[in-house]
C-alpha positions as CSV (number, residue, x, y, z in Angstrom):
1,M,-39.3,77.2,60.2
2,T,-39.0,80.4,57.9
3,N,-41.7,80.7,55.4
4,P,-40.5,80.3,51.1
5,P,-40.7,83.4,49.4
6,T,-43.8,84.1,47.7
7,P,-43.7,84.1,44.0
8,Q,-44.1,87.7,42.0
9,S,-44.5,88.3,38.8
10,G,-42.2,90.0,36.2
11,S,-38.7,89.3,35.7
12,P,-36.6,88.3,38.8
13,D,-34.1,90.4,37.9
14,K,-36.3,93.7,38.4
15,E,-37.8,95.4,41.3
16,P,-41.8,94.7,41.3
17,A,-43.6,97.0,40.0
18,S,-45.6,99.5,42.4
19,E,-49.7,100.0,42.5
20,A,-49.8,103.4,40.9
21,Q,-47.7,101.5,38.0
22,A,-49.8,99.0,37.7
23,A,-52.8,101.1,37.6
24,Q,-51.4,103.1,34.7
25,N,-50.6,99.8,32.9
26,A,-54.0,98.4,33.3
27,L,-55.5,101.7,32.4
28,G,-53.8,101.8,29.3
29,N,-54.1,98.5,28.1
30,T,-58.1,98.8,28.7
31,E,-57.8,102.1,26.1
32,R,-56.3,100.3,23.6
33,A,-58.1,97.4,23.9
34,E,-61.4,99.9,23.2
35,V,-59.7,101.1,20.5
36,A,-58.9,97.7,18.9
37,T,-62.7,96.4,18.9
38,E,-64.1,99.9,17.4
39,P,-64.6,99.0,13.5
40,G,-61.9,100.4,11.5
41,G,-59.6,100.4,14.9
42,P,-55.8,99.3,14.5
43,A,-56.9,95.9,14.8
44,S,-59.2,95.5,12.6
45,K,-57.6,97.5,9.6
46,P,-54.9,100.4,10.0
47,E,-55.1,104.0,8.4
48,P,-53.3,104.8,6.1
49,E,-51.3,108.2,6.6
50,Q,-53.0,111.2,5.4
51,K,-51.0,113.2,3.0
52,P,-51.6,116.9,3.2
53,S,-53.9,118.7,0.8
54,L,-53.1,120.6,-2.5
55,G,-53.8,123.7,-0.9
56,R,-52.3,123.0,2.7
57,L,-49.1,122.3,0.6
58,F,-49.3,125.3,-1.2
59,M,-50.0,127.8,1.6
60,D,-46.6,125.9,3.6
61,N,-44.3,126.9,1.0
62,L,-46.1,130.2,-0.1
63,W,-44.3,131.9,2.8
64,A,-41.0,129.7,2.0
65,A,-37.7,131.1,0.7
66,N,-38.0,129.7,-2.8
67,T,-37.5,131.6,-6.5
68,F,-40.8,132.3,-7.0
69,T,-41.2,133.9,-3.5
70,V,-38.4,135.8,-3.4
71,T,-38.7,137.2,-6.8
72,L,-41.9,138.5,-5.9
73,L,-41.1,140.1,-2.6
74,S,-37.8,141.8,-4.2
75,L,-40.2,143.6,-6.7
76,V,-42.4,144.6,-3.7
77,L,-39.2,146.2,-1.6
78,A,-38.2,147.6,-4.8
79,I,-41.3,149.6,-5.2
80,V,-41.3,150.4,-1.2
81,V,-38.1,151.9,-1.9
82,G,-38.7,153.6,-5.5
83,A,-41.8,155.6,-3.2
84,V,-39.8,156.5,-0.5
85,L,-37.0,157.9,-3.0
86,M,-40.0,159.6,-4.8
87,I,-40.8,160.9,-1.3
88,V,-37.6,162.5,-0.9
89,S,-36.8,163.9,-4.1
90,D,-40.1,166.2,-4.0
91,P,-40.1,169.3,-2.3
92,A,-43.3,170.0,-2.2
93,V,-44.0,166.4,-0.3
94,L,-40.7,167.1,1.6
95,S,-41.7,169.9,3.4
96,T,-45.5,168.9,4.8
97,Y,-42.9,166.7,6.8
98,S,-41.4,169.7,8.4
99,Y,-45.3,169.7,10.6
100,I,-45.9,166.1,10.8
101,T,-46.3,166.0,14.1
102,S,-49.1,168.7,14.6
103,R,-51.0,167.8,11.0
104,P,-49.8,164.4,10.0
105,S,-52.5,164.1,7.7
106,D,-50.6,166.5,5.5
107,A,-47.5,164.4,5.0
108,I,-49.8,161.1,4.3
109,N,-52.2,162.6,2.0
110,S,-49.1,164.6,-0.4
111,S,-47.3,161.4,-0.2
112,W,-50.0,158.9,-1.2
113,T,-50.6,161.4,-4.1
114,L,-47.8,161.7,-5.5
115,V,-46.6,157.7,-5.3
116,S,-50.2,156.7,-6.3
117,E,-50.3,158.6,-9.7
118,A,-46.6,157.7,-10.2
119,Y,-47.4,154.2,-10.1
120,A,-50.5,154.5,-11.6
121,N,-49.0,155.9,-15.0
122,L,-46.4,154.1,-15.0
123,F,-49.1,151.2,-15.1
124,K,-50.8,152.9,-17.6
125,G,-47.7,153.4,-19.8
126,S,-46.6,149.8,-20.2
127,V,-49.8,147.4,-19.1
128,F,-53.1,148.9,-19.6
129,D,-55.1,152.7,-19.4
130,P,-58.6,152.5,-18.4
131,E,-59.2,155.9,-20.0
132,A,-57.8,154.9,-23.8
133,F,-60.4,151.8,-23.2
134,S,-63.4,153.9,-22.2
135,G,-62.8,156.1,-24.6
136,W,-62.2,153.4,-27.3
137,V,-66.2,152.1,-26.0
138,N,-67.8,155.8,-26.3
139,G,-66.4,155.9,-29.8
140,T,-64.0,158.9,-29.1
141,G,-61.1,156.8,-28.9
142,S,-59.6,153.9,-31.2
143,W,-58.2,150.6,-30.4
144,Q,-54.5,151.9,-31.1
145,A,-54.5,154.3,-28.0
146,V,-55.6,150.9,-26.0
147,L,-52.7,148.7,-27.2
148,A,-50.3,151.4,-27.5
149,P,-49.0,150.6,-23.8
150,I,-48.9,146.8,-24.9
151,S,-47.4,147.8,-27.9
152,E,-44.6,149.9,-26.0
153,T,-43.9,146.9,-23.9
154,L,-43.3,144.7,-26.5
155,T,-40.6,147.2,-28.9
156,Y,-38.8,147.7,-25.3
157,T,-38.6,144.3,-24.7
158,A,-37.6,142.3,-28.0
159,P,-33.7,143.5,-27.9
160,L,-33.5,142.6,-23.7
161,V,-34.5,139.0,-24.5
162,F,-31.6,138.6,-26.9
163,T,-28.9,140.1,-24.9
164,G,-30.5,138.2,-21.7
165,L,-30.2,135.2,-23.4
166,S,-26.9,135.7,-24.3
167,V,-25.7,136.7,-20.9
168,A,-27.8,133.4,-19.6
169,L,-26.0,130.9,-22.0
170,A,-22.5,132.0,-20.9
171,F,-23.3,131.8,-17.4
172,R,-24.5,128.0,-18.0
173,G,-21.5,127.6,-19.5
174,G,-19.3,128.8,-16.7
175,L,-18.6,132.1,-18.6
176,F,-19.1,135.3,-17.6
177,N,-20.1,137.4,-21.1
178,I,-20.0,141.2,-20.3
179,G,-19.5,141.8,-23.7
180,A,-23.0,141.4,-25.2
181,Q,-23.1,145.4,-25.4
182,G,-20.0,145.3,-27.9
183,Q,-21.6,142.1,-29.2
184,A,-24.8,143.9,-29.9
185,T,-23.1,147.1,-31.5
186,I,-21.2,145.3,-33.8
187,G,-25.0,143.7,-35.1
188,V,-26.2,146.5,-35.5
189,I,-23.3,147.8,-37.4
190,M,-23.7,144.9,-39.8
191,A,-27.7,144.5,-39.8
192,A,-27.8,148.5,-40.5
193,L,-25.1,147.9,-43.5
194,A,-26.5,145.2,-45.3
195,G,-29.8,147.3,-45.0
196,F,-28.9,150.3,-47.0
197,L,-25.8,148.9,-49.0
198,L,-27.6,145.8,-50.5
199,P,-29.9,146.6,-53.2
200,L,-32.2,142.8,-52.6
201,P,-35.6,142.4,-52.7
202,P,-37.7,142.9,-49.5
203,G,-38.3,139.4,-48.3
204,L,-34.6,138.8,-48.8
205,H,-33.4,141.9,-47.8
206,L,-34.7,141.4,-44.5
207,L,-33.3,138.0,-44.1
208,V,-29.8,138.9,-45.4
209,A,-29.9,142.1,-42.6
210,V,-31.0,140.2,-39.5
211,L,-28.5,137.3,-40.5
212,A,-25.8,139.9,-41.2
213,G,-26.3,141.1,-37.4
214,A,-26.1,137.8,-36.1
215,L,-22.8,137.1,-38.0
216,G,-21.6,140.4,-36.5
217,G,-22.5,139.1,-33.1
218,A,-20.7,135.8,-33.9
219,I,-17.7,137.6,-34.9
220,W,-17.4,139.9,-31.4
221,G,-18.2,136.5,-29.4
222,F,-15.4,134.3,-31.1
223,I,-12.8,136.6,-30.3
224,P,-13.1,136.3,-26.2
225,G,-13.9,132.8,-27.1
226,I,-10.4,132.0,-28.5
227,L,-8.4,133.5,-26.3
228,K,-10.3,132.0,-23.6
229,A,-9.9,128.7,-24.9
230,R,-6.4,128.9,-26.6
231,A,-4.5,130.8,-24.0
232,G,-6.7,131.1,-20.9
233,A,-7.8,134.8,-21.1
234,H,-10.3,136.1,-18.8
235,E,-13.2,136.8,-20.7
236,V,-14.5,139.9,-18.5
237,I,-11.2,141.6,-19.2
238,N,-11.6,140.9,-23.0
239,T,-15.4,141.1,-23.3
240,I,-14.9,144.9,-21.6
241,M,-12.2,145.8,-23.7
242,L,-14.0,145.0,-26.9
243,N,-17.0,146.9,-25.8
244,Y,-14.9,149.8,-26.3
245,V,-13.6,148.9,-29.1
246,A,-16.9,148.5,-31.2
247,T,-18.2,151.2,-29.3
248,Y,-15.2,153.6,-30.8
249,F,-15.4,151.6,-34.2
250,L,-19.3,152.6,-34.3
251,T,-18.4,156.2,-33.9
252,W,-15.6,156.6,-36.4
253,L,-17.4,154.5,-38.9
254,I,-20.7,156.7,-38.8
255,V,-18.9,159.5,-40.3
256,Q,-17.0,157.8,-43.3
257,N,-18.3,158.6,-46.9
258,G,-20.8,156.5,-48.2
259,V,-21.9,155.5,-44.5
260,Q,-23.2,158.7,-43.2
261,D,-26.3,160.6,-44.5
262,P,-25.3,162.9,-47.1
263,N,-28.1,165.2,-46.3
264,R,-26.9,165.7,-42.5
265,T,-23.8,167.0,-40.9
266,D,-24.3,165.4,-37.3
267,A,-23.3,161.7,-36.9
268,I,-26.1,159.7,-38.7
269,S,-25.8,157.2,-41.3
270,K,-28.0,156.5,-44.2
271,A,-31.6,155.3,-43.3
272,V,-32.1,151.1,-43.4
273,D,-34.2,150.4,-46.7
274,T,-37.8,149.5,-45.8
275,S,-37.5,146.1,-47.9
276,A,-34.9,145.4,-44.6
277,Q,-37.0,146.5,-41.7
278,L,-39.2,144.2,-39.5
279,P,-42.8,144.2,-40.3
280,R,-45.1,146.3,-37.9
281,L,-47.5,143.5,-36.3
282,L,-50.5,146.1,-35.3
283,G,-50.4,148.8,-38.1
284,D,-48.3,151.4,-38.6
285,N,-49.1,153.9,-35.7
286,L,-47.8,151.3,-33.4
287,R,-44.4,150.4,-33.0
288,V,-44.6,146.8,-32.0
289,H,-42.8,144.9,-34.9
290,A,-42.1,140.8,-35.7
291,G,-38.9,141.2,-33.3
292,I,-40.6,140.1,-30.7
293,L,-41.8,137.0,-32.2
294,L,-38.3,136.4,-33.0
295,A,-37.3,136.8,-29.5
296,V,-39.7,134.0,-28.5
297,L,-38.6,131.9,-31.1
298,A,-35.1,132.1,-29.8
299,T,-36.3,131.8,-26.3
300,W,-37.8,128.3,-27.5
301,A,-34.3,127.4,-29.3
302,V,-32.2,128.3,-26.5
303,A,-34.4,125.9,-23.7
304,W,-34.1,123.4,-26.3
305,L,-30.5,123.7,-26.6
306,L,-29.8,123.5,-22.9
307,N,-32.2,120.9,-21.7
308,R,-32.9,118.6,-25.0
309,S,-29.4,118.7,-27.0
310,T,-26.1,116.8,-26.8
311,L,-24.1,119.9,-26.6
312,G,-26.3,121.3,-24.3
313,F,-25.5,118.9,-21.9
314,E,-21.9,119.4,-22.8
315,L,-22.4,123.0,-22.2
316,R,-23.8,122.6,-18.9
317,A,-21.3,119.9,-17.8
318,V,-18.6,122.1,-18.7
319,G,-20.4,125.1,-16.7
320,A,-20.4,122.9,-13.8
321,N,-17.1,121.5,-13.6
322,P,-14.7,121.9,-16.1
323,D,-11.7,119.3,-14.8
324,A,-14.5,116.4,-14.7
325,A,-16.3,117.5,-18.0
326,R,-12.6,117.1,-19.6
327,T,-11.9,113.7,-17.6
328,A,-15.3,113.0,-19.4
329,G,-14.3,113.3,-22.7
330,I,-15.8,116.6,-23.3
331,S,-13.7,119.4,-25.5
332,V,-13.7,122.0,-22.6
333,T,-11.5,124.3,-25.5
334,R,-14.6,123.8,-28.1
335,T,-16.9,124.3,-25.5
336,Y,-16.1,127.6,-24.7
337,I,-15.7,128.6,-28.4
338,L,-19.2,127.5,-29.0
339,I,-20.5,129.3,-25.9
340,M,-19.3,132.8,-26.6
341,V,-20.0,132.4,-30.5
342,F,-23.8,131.4,-29.9
343,A,-23.5,134.3,-27.1
344,G,-22.6,136.5,-30.0
345,I,-25.2,135.6,-32.4
346,L,-28.3,136.5,-29.5
347,A,-26.5,139.5,-28.8
348,G,-26.3,140.5,-32.4
349,L,-29.5,139.6,-33.0
350,G,-30.4,142.0,-30.3
351,G,-28.4,144.7,-32.0
352,S,-30.5,144.1,-35.2
353,N,-33.7,144.9,-33.7
354,M,-32.3,148.3,-32.5
355,V,-32.4,149.3,-36.4
356,L,-34.3,146.5,-38.4
357,G,-37.2,147.3,-35.9
358,S,-39.4,150.4,-34.9
359,T,-36.6,152.2,-32.3
360,A,-34.4,153.8,-35.1
361,S,-33.5,153.5,-38.9
362,A,-30.2,155.0,-39.3
363,L,-27.0,154.1,-37.1
364,T,-26.2,156.7,-34.2
365,P,-23.6,156.7,-31.8
366,L,-26.3,155.5,-29.1
367,V,-28.6,153.8,-31.3
368,V,-27.8,150.4,-29.3
369,A,-28.6,152.4,-26.2
370,Q,-27.7,150.1,-23.2
371,I,-29.7,147.0,-24.3
372,G,-26.3,145.1,-23.3
373,F,-25.8,146.1,-19.9
374,D,-29.4,145.6,-19.0
375,G,-29.5,142.3,-20.8
376,I,-26.9,141.7,-17.6
377,L,-29.7,142.9,-14.9
378,V,-32.0,140.5,-17.5
379,A,-30.5,137.3,-17.1
380,L,-29.6,137.9,-13.3
381,L,-33.5,138.4,-12.8
382,G,-34.5,135.6,-15.1
383,R,-32.5,133.1,-12.8
384,V,-30.2,132.5,-16.2
385,K,-33.1,130.2,-17.3
386,P,-34.7,130.8,-21.1
387,W,-37.8,131.6,-20.1
388,G,-37.4,133.0,-16.7
389,V,-35.1,135.5,-19.0
390,L,-38.1,136.4,-21.6
391,L,-40.3,137.2,-18.0
392,A,-37.5,139.3,-16.6
393,A,-37.2,141.1,-20.0
394,L,-41.0,141.7,-20.3
395,L,-41.1,143.4,-16.9
396,F,-37.8,145.5,-18.0
397,G,-39.4,146.7,-21.0
398,A,-42.5,147.6,-18.8
399,L,-40.6,149.5,-16.8
400,Q,-39.1,151.3,-19.2
401,A,-42.2,152.0,-21.4
402,G,-44.3,153.0,-18.3
403,G,-41.4,154.9,-17.1
404,N,-41.7,157.5,-20.1
405,R,-45.1,158.3,-19.3
406,M,-44.6,158.7,-15.4
407,Q,-41.8,160.9,-16.4
408,S,-44.3,162.8,-18.4
409,Y,-47.5,163.1,-16.9
410,S,-46.0,162.9,-12.7
411,G,-42.7,164.6,-13.2
412,I,-41.0,162.0,-12.0
413,S,-37.2,161.9,-13.1
414,L,-36.8,158.8,-15.7
415,E,-33.7,157.7,-13.5
416,L,-36.0,156.4,-11.2
417,V,-36.7,153.7,-13.0
418,T,-33.2,152.9,-13.7
419,V,-32.9,153.0,-9.6
420,L,-35.9,150.4,-9.7
421,Q,-34.2,148.2,-11.7
422,A,-31.0,148.4,-9.9
423,L,-33.0,147.5,-7.0
424,I,-34.8,144.7,-8.1
425,V,-31.7,143.0,-8.9
426,I,-30.1,143.9,-5.7
427,F,-32.5,142.1,-3.6
428,I,-32.9,139.1,-5.6
429,A,-29.4,138.8,-5.9
430,A,-29.1,138.6,-2.0
431,P,-32.0,136.5,-1.1
432,A,-30.7,135.8,2.3
433,L,-31.7,139.6,3.2
434,V,-35.0,139.3,2.0
435,K,-35.6,136.0,3.6
436,A,-34.5,138.1,7.1
437,I,-36.8,140.9,6.2
438,F,-39.8,138.7,5.9
439,Q,-38.7,135.9,8.5
440,L,-39.4,133.4,5.5
441,R,-38.9,129.8,6.3
442,A,-36.2,127.4,4.4
443,A,-37.4,126.2,1.3
444,R,-37.9,122.5,0.9
445,A,-38.5,121.7,-2.5
446,A,-36.6,124.5,-4.4
447,R,-32.8,125.6,-2.9
448,L,-31.5,129.4,-3.7
449,Q,-28.6,129.0,-5.7
450,T,-26.4,132.1,-5.6
451,S,-23.3,130.7,-8.1
452,L,-23.7,132.5,-11.4
453,A,-21.3,131.2,-13.3
454,K,-22.7,127.8,-12.8
455,G,-26.5,129.3,-13.1
456,W,-29.1,129.8,-10.7
C-alpha cells in the first residue's frame, strides 16, 4: 500500500517554501514583533510623517530655478562679464597679459585693482560713501555729502518707475507698449508748457502742471489704443511711429516764438516757474524731489488696479486670452483703449518728472533722455509686476548714479553701465541659460514664465 501524502502548509496550488525562505520570513516576523512591542511603536501608535523644517526648505529651494535665484544670478553674471569688458578695454591692464606666463601676479593684481576700484566707485556713487560718512562724523564734512549717493539714485529712479509701470501695465493686458518714449515726450511738453505759460499760485500751479503731463501721455496712448481696438492695427508699429512724431514735434516746438528762451539762440525753452516745480525733499543741495513719493504711490495704485479691482481682472483676462474674455462678456475693445490710456498717463507722469523735478527746468531736444526705452528694460527686470518694477527701477537708478562716479574716478566709460543693464536683461530674459550655467534644479513652487505679453 502506498502511504497518503503528507499535509503541507500553504496553498495547494503553490510550491512549498524553501528552508532559506522560511528562515527569512521568520526573521522578518521576529523583527516586526520587536518593533511593535517597543513603546511608541507602530502597534501602539503610528508616528506622524515629519515635515521638513523651514530652514531645510529654504536650502532646498535656494539653488532652484525660481524667480529670485535667476534674477540674483543674472546680476552676478552681468557683473562678471562687465569685469571682463573692463579688463579688455584697458590697454595698461591688457598689456600685463602678454607676459602672464612669466609673471601672472602682474595681470591678476592689475585686473583686480581696476575692477575693484570701478565697482567700489559704483557703490559709493549710488548707495554709500564711507569717506563722506567719516568726514561727517569728524566734523570735516556735511550730512548732505553722506546722503548725496542715495539722493542721486532716487532722482534717476523716479521717472523710470513711471515708464516701467507703463510698459508693465500694457504687458499684463496683452499689449507691447513700445511708445512709452513718445508718451513721456508729449507729457514733458505739456507739463513744461503749463509750467511757464500759466500764471497760477504755487500749489495749484504744480498740480496743473503734473496733470497736464498725465493728460499729454494719455492722449498719446489713446491713439494706438483706438487704432488697435477699432482697426486691428498692431500697437508696436503705431507706438514706434508715434515716438518719432513726438520727438520731432518737441524739436520743432522748442524754437517757436513764445516757447524758446528769448535770451538764448540755441534750442531751449523758457524755464519752468518755481511754483510749478516739485519740491526737493532734502534741501536745495540735494536733487531728490517729491517725484519719488509719487512713484511709490503710482506703484501702489497699479498693484491695486491689477489685483483688487474689476477693471484689473478684465485687463488680465484680456491679456491672457482675448477670445475667452470676449465670450465671457468682457469688452475687449474698451479694455484695449483703457490699457493704452492708463499706460500713457503713467509714461506722461514720468516725462513730467524730467522737467518739473531737478533733472531739468526747461525743454531741450534731449530732455526726456531714454526713460521710455529704459522703462522697457525696467519692466522686464521687474517681471512686469508693480513692486518688482519699483525695485528694478531702483537698481537702474543706482547704476546710472554710480556710473557717473565710476567714469570720473576710475576712467571707465559711462557706456559700460548701459552694457551692464543690457546684460542683466539678457540673462533674465533667458532663464534656461542661467539654469544651465549654474546647474539649477527645477523650481517647484515658482515656475519661470517667458510670455512677455501675458506677464512673467
